[in-house]
C-alpha positions in Angstrom: -29.4 14.7 17.1 -26.6 16.4 15.3 -23.2 17.0 16.9 -21.9 20.5 17.4 -19.6 21.7 14.5 -16.5 21.6 16.7 -17.0 18.1 17.9 -13.6 16.4 18.4 -14.6 13.4 16.2 -15.4 15.8 13.3 -12.1 17.6 13.9 -10.2 14.4 13.8 -12.0 13.2 10.6 -11.2 16.6 8.9 -7.6 16.3 10.0 -7.3 12.8 8.7 -8.8 13.8 5.4 -6.3 16.7 5.1 -3.4 14.3 5.9 -4.7 11.8 3.3 -4.7 14.5 0.7 -1.2 15.7 1.6 0.1 12.1 1.6 -1.7 10.8 -1.4 1.1 11.5 -3.9 3.5 9.6 -1.6 1.1 6.7 -1.4 0.8 6.6 -5.2 4.6 6.7 -5.5 4.8 3.7 -3.3 2.2 1.9 -5.4 4.3 2.7 -8.5 7.4 1.2 -6.8 5.4 -2.0 -6.1 4.0 -2.1 -9.6 7.5 -1.7 -11.0 8.8 -4.6 -8.9 5.9 -6.7 -10.0 6.6 -5.9 -13.7 10.3 -6.7 -13.3 9.4 -10.0 -11.6 7.1 -10.9 -14.5 10.0 -10.3 -16.9 12.4 -12.3 -14.7 14.5 -9.2 -14.0 13.8 -8.3 -10.4 17.0 -7.3 -8.8 17.8 -7.1 -5.1 17.7 -3.3 -4.9 14.2 -3.0 -6.6 13.0 -5.9 -4.3 14.3 -4.1 -1.2 12.7 -0.8 -2.3 9.4 -2.5 -3.0 9.5 -4.3 0.4 10.1 -0.9 2.1 7.2 0.7 0.1 4.9 -2.2 1.1 6.0 -1.8 4.8 5.3 1.9 4.8 1.9 1.4 3.1 1.0 -1.3 5.6 1.7 1.1 8.4 -0.1 4.1 7.2 -3.2 2.8 5.5 -4.8 1.6 8.8 -4.4 5.1 10.1 -6.5 6.4 7.2 -9.3 3.8 7.9 -8.1 1.3 5.3 -7.2 -1.8 7.4 -7.8 -4.0 4.4 -5.2 -2.1 2.5 -2.8 -2.6 5.4 -3.5 -6.3 5.1 -2.7 -6.5 1.4 0.4 -4.3 1.8 1.6 -6.6 4.6 1.1 -9.7 2.4 3.2 -8.0 -0.3 5.9 -7.1 2.2 6.1 -10.7 3.5 6.2 -12.1 0.0 9.1 -9.7 -1.0 11.0 -10.3 2.3 11.3 -14.1 1.7 14.8 -15.3 1.4 13.8 -17.7 -1.5 13.8 -16.5 -5.0 10.5 -15.4 -6.4 8.9 -17.3 -9.3 5.8 -17.1 -11.6 3.5 -18.2 -8.7 5.0 -15.4 -6.6 4.4 -12.9 -9.4 0.7 -14.0 -9.6 0.2 -13.6 -5.8 2.0 -10.2 -5.9 -0.1 -9.0 -8.9 -3.4 -10.1 -7.2 -2.5 -8.5 -3.9 -1.3 -5.3 -5.7 -4.6 -5.1 -7.7 -6.6 -5.4 -4.5 -4.4 -2.9 -2.7 -4.9 -0.4 -5.5 -8.6 -0.9 -5.4 -8.8 -0.3 -1.7 -6.7 2.9 -2.0 -8.8 4.1 -4.9 -12.0 3.6 -2.8 -10.7 6.3 -0.4 -10.4 9.0 -3.1 
């Protein structure tokens, strides 16, 4: 049995799809911030400002991705946020973890488009 065209669930899904499209550029910009931090870490040049910016980008992604039906994306973004928030200095192992989480995060986000 099909639902009427104005069913609230369909309206909500349409609204979320519109919001996703309007926020997609911001989401990509946050991914770019994270990838930039990962690249700087790989070169041993990650400064505190870039790290702070990347941590904020990960935090924002963790918060918004679940809203758009991507809880796995929220999980990876949260992992990145925790990694970047550590008081200890990041090393090659940290860079590997960051890179792997970021690759998975990008894959989850791309699956929505």
